[in-house]
C-alpha positions as CSV (number, residue, x, y, z in Angstrom):
1,M,46.8,35.1,-10.5
2,K,46.4,35.1,-6.9
3,K,43.5,37.0,-7.4
4,Q,42.4,34.3,-10.6
5,L,43.0,31.3,-7.7
6,V,41.1,32.6,-5.4
7,I,37.7,33.1,-8.1
8,V,38.5,29.9,-9.1
9,G,38.8,28.5,-6.3
10,I,35.1,30.5,-5.2
11,V,33.5,28.7,-7.9
12,V,34.8,25.3,-7.2
13,L,33.8,25.4,-3.0
14,L,30.5,26.9,-4.5
15,L,29.7,23.7,-7.2
16,V,31.1,21.7,-4.5
17,V,28.2,22.4,-2.0
18,G,24.7,22.8,-4.7
19,L,26.3,19.2,-6.3
20,S,26.5,17.7,-2.9
21,G,23.3,15.7,-3.4
22,C,24.2,14.4,-6.9
23,L,28.3,13.7,-5.2
24,Q,27.0,11.2,-2.9
25,G,24.4,9.9,-5.6
26,G,21.0,10.5,-6.2
27,C,21.2,13.7,-8.2
28,N,17.7,15.2,-9.6
29,Q,17.9,15.3,-13.1
30,G,14.2,16.0,-13.9
31,E,13.3,12.2,-13.0
32,Y,9.9,11.4,-13.7
33,Y,9.4,10.0,-10.1
34,F,11.9,12.2,-7.6
35,A,11.7,10.9,-3.8
36,Y,14.0,13.7,-1.0
37,G,13.6,13.1,2.2
38,D,16.3,11.9,5.3
39,S,17.6,8.5,5.5
40,I,14.8,6.9,5.1
41,T,14.3,7.5,1.8
42,R,17.9,7.2,1.0
43,A,17.4,3.9,2.0
44,T,20.7,2.9,3.1
45,G,23.7,2.3,5.7
46,C,21.5,-0.3,8.0
47,C,18.8,-3.4,7.9
48,N,20.0,-4.9,5.7
49,L,19.2,-2.1,2.3
50,D,21.4,-2.3,-0.4
51,I,23.8,0.2,-0.8
52,D,22.9,1.2,-4.0
53,G,19.8,2.8,-2.4
54,S,17.8,0.0,-4.9
55,D,14.8,-0.9,-1.9
56,C,13.5,2.6,-1.3
57,Y,10.6,2.3,-1.5
58,I,10.3,4.2,-4.8
59,M,12.1,2.6,-6.5
60,Q,10.5,-0.4,-5.3
61,M,7.6,1.2,-6.4
62,R,8.7,2.1,-9.9
63,D,10.3,-1.3,-10.3
64,T,6.8,-3.2,-9.4
65,Y,4.0,-1.0,-11.1
66,D,5.5,1.8,-13.5
67,V,8.6,0.4,-15.1
68,T,8.9,2.6,-17.9
69,K,9.5,5.1,-16.2
70,S,12.9,6.9,-14.8
71,V,13.1,7.2,-11.0
72,N,16.2,8.1,-8.2
73,H,16.1,9.7,-4.4
74,N,17.9,11.9,-2.9
75,F,21.1,10.2,-0.5
76,D,22.1,13.2,1.2
77,G,19.4,13.7,3.8
78,G,20.5,11.7,6.8
79,G,19.9,12.3,10.3
80,Q,18.5,15.9,8.4
81,T,14.9,17.5,9.8
82,S,12.1,19.6,7.5
83,T,13.5,22.3,8.0
84,W,16.9,21.3,6.1
85,G,14.1,19.8,3.3
86,L,12.4,23.4,2.3
87,N,16.2,25.5,3.3
88,N,17.9,22.5,0.4
89,F,14.6,22.4,-1.5
90,N,16.0,24.7,-4.9
91,S,19.0,22.2,-4.7
92,H,17.0,18.7,-5.1
93,Y,14.1,20.0,-7.2
94,N,14.1,19.6,-11.0
95,V,10.6,20.9,-12.9
96,G,10.8,18.3,-15.0
97,N,9.7,16.0,-12.6
98,D,6.2,14.3,-13.0
99,Y,6.3,13.3,-9.3
100,F,8.1,14.7,-6.7
101,V,7.4,12.2,-3.6
102,F,8.9,14.2,-0.3
103,M,9.1,12.6,2.9
104,F,10.5,14.3,6.1
105,G,9.7,14.7,10.3
106,A,11.8,11.6,11.8
107,N,14.7,14.2,12.6
108,D,12.7,16.7,14.2
109,C,12.0,14.5,16.9
110,L,15.2,14.7,18.1
111,N,16.1,16.3,20.6
112,G,12.9,16.7,22.2
113,G,11.8,17.3,19.3
114,M,10.9,21.1,17.3
115,P,7.5,22.5,17.9
116,P,5.7,20.3,15.3
117,S,4.0,23.5,13.9
118,V,7.5,24.1,11.9
119,T,7.2,20.6,10.6
120,A,4.3,21.5,9.5
121,N,4.5,24.4,7.7
122,N,8.4,23.0,6.3
123,M,6.5,19.8,5.0
124,V,2.6,22.5,3.3
125,E,5.7,25.2,1.7
126,I,7.7,21.9,-0.3
127,Y,4.4,21.7,-1.4
128,N,3.5,24.7,-2.5
129,R,7.2,25.4,-3.9
130,S,7.3,21.6,-5.8
131,Y,3.2,22.2,-7.0
132,A,4.1,26.3,-8.1
133,D,6.5,24.9,-10.8
134,G,4.0,22.3,-12.7
135,S,5.3,18.9,-11.0
136,T,1.9,16.5,-8.8
137,P,3.3,16.5,-5.2
138,M,2.9,13.4,-2.6
139,L,3.4,15.0,1.0
140,C,4.1,11.6,2.6
141,L,4.0,12.2,6.6
142,Q,6.4,9.7,8.0
143,T,6.3,6.4,9.4
144,L,6.7,5.9,12.8
145,M,9.8,4.9,15.4
146,S,9.7,2.7,18.5
147,P,8.8,4.7,21.2
148,S,12.3,4.0,23.0
149,S,13.7,5.7,20.7
150,F,11.2,8.5,20.3
151,S,7.6,8.6,21.9
152,Y,5.2,8.4,20.9
153,S,3.4,12.0,21.5
154,I,7.0,13.5,20.2
155,Q,6.2,11.2,16.5
156,K,2.4,11.9,16.4
157,S,1.8,15.6,17.9
158,R,3.7,16.6,14.1
159,I,2.1,14.1,12.3
160,I,-1.6,15.1,13.4
161,A,-0.3,19.0,13.3
162,T,0.7,18.0,9.4
163,M,-2.7,16.2,8.6
164,S,-4.3,19.1,10.3
165,L,-2.7,22.0,8.4
166,C,-2.6,20.1,5.2
167,E,-6.6,20.2,6.0
168,N,-6.4,23.7,6.0
169,Y,-5.9,23.9,2.7
170,S,-6.8,21.3,1.1
171,I,-3.2,19.8,0.3
172,P,-3.9,16.1,0.3
173,Y,-1.5,14.0,1.1
174,V,0.1,10.6,2.0
175,K,-0.1,9.0,5.6
176,M,3.0,7.4,4.9
177,F,2.9,5.8,8.7
178,D,0.2,3.7,7.9
179,A,2.0,1.1,5.4
180,I,3.7,-0.5,7.9
181,D,1.8,0.5,11.5
182,S,0.5,-2.3,14.1
183,V,-2.8,-2.2,11.7
184,P,-1.9,-1.1,8.7
185,W,-4.3,-0.2,6.2
186,N,-6.9,1.5,8.0
187,G,-6.1,5.0,7.5
188,R,-5.5,5.6,11.4
189,L,-2.2,6.8,13.4
190,D,-1.3,3.6,15.4
191,D,1.4,2.5,17.1
192,W,4.6,1.5,15.5
193,S,5.2,-2.2,15.1
194,S,8.5,-4.0,14.3
195,I,7.7,-6.4,11.8
196,F,9.4,-4.3,8.6
197,Y,11.9,-2.4,10.0
198,G,15.7,-3.2,10.9
199,G,17.4,-4.1,13.9
200,D,17.9,0.5,15.6
201,N,13.4,-0.1,15.3
202,V,13.3,3.5,13.3
203,H,14.4,2.5,10.0
204,P,12.4,0.0,8.1
205,D,13.7,-3.0,6.1
206,A,14.1,-3.6,2.5
207,T,10.2,-5.9,3.2
208,G,8.5,-2.0,4.6
209,H,9.9,-0.3,1.8
210,K,8.2,-2.5,-0.6
211,E,5.1,-2.2,1.7
212,M,5.5,1.7,1.0
213,S,5.9,1.3,-2.9
214,E,2.5,-0.7,-2.9
215,F,0.9,2.2,-0.2
216,L,2.1,4.9,-2.2
217,W,1.2,3.7,-5.6
218,Y,-1.8,2.7,-4.2
219,F,-2.7,7.2,-3.9
220,I,-0.4,8.2,-7.4
221,N,-3.3,5.6,-9.4
222,G,-6.2,7.1,-7.7
223,S,-7.9,4.1,-6.4
224,D,-8.7,5.4,-2.4
225,Y,-11.1,6.3,-3.4
226,T,-13.6,7.4,-7.4
227,E,-15.3,10.1,-7.9
228,T,-18.2,10.9,-10.8
229,Y,-19.8,13.8,-11.9
230,Y,-23.5,12.4,-13.2
231,N,-25.0,15.9,-15.7
232,N,-28.4,15.0,-15.7
233,N,-28.8,15.0,-12.5
234,N,-26.1,17.8,-11.3
235,T,-25.1,15.0,-8.5
236,I,-21.1,13.8,-8.3
237,V,-20.8,9.5,-6.7
238,V,-17.7,9.4,-4.4
239,S,-16.7,5.5,-4.0
240,V,-14.3,5.3,-0.8
241,D,-11.9,2.2,-0.7
242,Y,-9.1,4.0,2.4
243,N,-10.2,6.0,5.5
244,E,-9.3,9.7,4.4
245,T,-10.8,13.2,4.3
246,I,-12.5,13.4,1.0
247,Y,-11.6,17.7,-1.1
248,L,-14.2,17.7,-3.7
249,D,-14.5,21.5,-6.3
250,I,-17.5,22.1,-6.0
251,R,-19.8,22.4,-9.3
252,F,-20.0,26.2,-10.4
253,S,-23.3,25.7,-10.4
254,W,-24.1,24.8,-6.4
255,Y,-24.9,27.3,-3.3
256,N,-21.8,26.8,-0.5
257,S,-24.8,27.0,1.5
258,S,-27.4,24.0,0.4
259,I,-24.4,20.9,-0.3
260,A,-25.4,17.9,1.0
261,V,-23.7,14.7,1.6
262,N,-25.1,11.6,2.0
263,C,-24.1,8.3,2.6
264,T,-25.7,6.3,0.1
265,T,-24.5,2.9,1.7
266,N,-26.6,3.7,5.1
267,N,-28.6,6.5,3.7
268,T,-27.5,9.1,5.9
269,I,-26.5,13.1,5.6
270,I,-23.1,13.1,7.1
271,P,-21.1,16.1,8.4
272,H,-18.8,18.1,6.1
273,M,-17.2,21.9,5.2
274,I,-16.0,24.2,2.4
275,G,-12.7,24.5,2.8
276,Y,-10.0,26.4,1.2
277,N,-9.8,27.0,-2.9
278,N,-13.8,26.4,-2.4
279,K,-13.4,23.2,-1.3
280,I,-16.0,20.5,-0.5
281,H,-14.4,18.8,2.5
282,F,-16.2,15.3,3.8
283,T,-14.8,12.3,6.1
284,G,-14.7,9.5,3.3
285,V,-15.2,6.0,4.8
286,K,-13.7,2.7,3.7
287,D,-15.8,0.9,1.4
288,C,-18.9,3.2,1.4
289,S,-20.4,5.6,-1.6
290,Y,-21.6,9.0,-0.9
291,E,-23.8,11.2,-2.5
292,I,-23.7,14.9,-2.5
293,T,-25.7,17.7,-4.0
294,S,-27.3,21.1,-4.2
295,D,-30.9,21.6,-3.5
296,E,-30.6,25.1,-4.4
297,A,-28.3,24.7,-7.3
298,L,-29.4,27.7,-10.4
299,D,-31.2,26.7,-13.5
300,Y,-28.6,25.9,-15.4
301,V,-25.4,22.7,-15.4
302,L,-22.4,23.2,-16.3
């Protein structure tokens, strides 16, 4: 009898541990949109945010732009780092998610900060796991906090490290910090601004989450740039509406060594590189258009 009670107790304990996120709210049940993160994604407990988490950026995004879709976010990430995010991925991910949005990094700054490379590797691994399971991952770079809480060097070093590692592997990312920093929507890593934050200067308020929701939708909706392939002259034309690194697939008929990227807005050949997975990388500038060609293409067009 005691043995049976022990076994039952272990099973109950495992269930409680495995469902800890569900018990706190925000269990991932395969919603179309699911956001995974720390207390910023939890969006409760401070800054006049609703206790039910409805002010979270992912909730406001769905409510404003895609109301017919299901949505949820985790509530158990308060105070947690990107290492916790990676270690608890399996209990917070569901293959039913069309979009798996995740953002960690703020708590990686605690106690002088973990090495930026650790944050970067954790974020990329979360991306890889959700991508491998069939979802569209949205890797979001952390929002900034007041430098009185954490120095800019500690905050920005891990953001830069994560961007660099993403670009090494041709992984897209969302500069969520740019939704509410001192110069929003310019694609650059500026400084913290108090405008969209609560009294603790760490967590965005409901208006800040609203700005983040608009920003995130911009990228989910593909409004940051458009790409068109023209078969008649074997050319890709890209129109850019946000300052960011652009990744393009190389056409099967192109030689890597003869690819050229021409900014047609000012008729200038700009630098590019061939990155991971045979992607063309170049820096896109808002309101500019580009033609990508291969002067020595094969004598057929796919």
